[in-house]
N, C-alpha and C positions, 0 to 999 in steps of 0.2 A: 547512350548505350541502349541497346534493344532490351525490352522487358524479358525476353527469353534468356538473356545472358546473366541475370541477377544471381542465379544459382552458382555461377562460375566465380570462384573466389579470386582468381587472378584478374578477371575483368573488373571486379569491384575494387581491388587494390589499385589497378591502373587508373580508374576514374578518380579515386581518392587522392592519388599522387598529383593529379592535375590541379587540385585545390590545396595541396601541401598538407594532407592529412595522412598519418601513418597508422596502420592497424597494430594494436598490441596483441600479439598472438596468444598470450596467456589469458587475456580477458575476453577474447573474441571467440564466438562459436556460431555455427550456422544452425538455425532452428527451423524445423519443418512444422509449421503451424497446422498443416493439414492432417498430420498424424497425432495431433493432440499435445505436442511438446509446448513448453512454455519457458519463459526466462524472466529473471528479475532485473529491473532497471529503476533506479531512483526511488526505491521503496514500493514499486508497483510490480505485480505479477502480470505479465503480458502473455496472452494466449488468444487463439482464434475463437470467436464467438459467432453465433448466427442469430439473426433477428427472426421474428415470426414468419417472415416471408422467405427465409432461407438465405438471405443475403449475408455474406461474411463481413465481419468487422473485427477490430482488435479489442479484446475485452481486457480492460485495465482495472485490476482490483488491488487493494492494499495487501502487501505480503503478510502472511500469518505472523511472521517475526515482528513486523511493525505494529500489528495489533497487540501482540503480547507485550511489547515494550511500552505501549501506551497504558495498558492495564497495570504494569509494574510501577509506572510513574504515579498513577492514581493510588495504588496500594501504598506506596511510599509516603505520599502526602497524607493519606488517612492514618497511617501508622504513627507519624510524627505530629499528628494534630489531635490526639485523643483528649487533650485538655482544653481544646477550643470548642466554641459553640458551632452548630451546624452552618449558620450563615457565613461565618468566617471560613470554614472549610470549603464551602461551595465557591467562595470568592477565589480560593487558591486553585481549585480543580477546574473551574470554568475556563480560564484562559488556555490551559493545557489542552483541554478537549476541543475548544474552538479552533485553536491553531492546527491541531491534527486534522480536524474535519475540513478546514479550509484548504489544507494541502492536498488531501485525497479526494476532494469533491469533483475534480476534473475527470475522474475515472468512473467506472461502473461499481460504485461502492455501497449501494443501498443495503445489501445483505450484511456487509461488514459493519456498517453504521448501526443497523438494527441489533447485531450481536454485541457490539461495543456498548450501545445504550443499555441493553439488558444487563450486561455484566457490571457496568458502572452503577446502575441503580441497585443491583444486588449488594454490591460492596457498600454503598451508602446506607442502605437499610440495615445491614449488619453493623455498620459503624454506629448508627443511631441506637440500635438495640443494646450494644455494649455500653453505651453511655448511660443508659437508664439504670 
């Protein structure tokens, strides 16, 4: 298929039928990256980015919803661990954060990781202060 025809939905459907793949109309949409549109896929927010030389690339960042879900999980662990010592609590939180970071490390996640780190540290400091 010629590159100029990718915007043609019928041409895409035609090519996908050749490999026995059908498009689900409810879940499928055409996104114009050039106009700043984005879409979510597998927990990532995908949009057009540009490097310092102006070259375009797909910017993959963790969706805000997924970041909030991680913080909710950390908050829940802290809430039900008030009677535990800090090292025990960190043993419970560690694998949750490591798993999340390992999943999202394939994208452009530095800002999200920095924000998550600061929020988790804030929650842990608060947890320690409440224990005293």
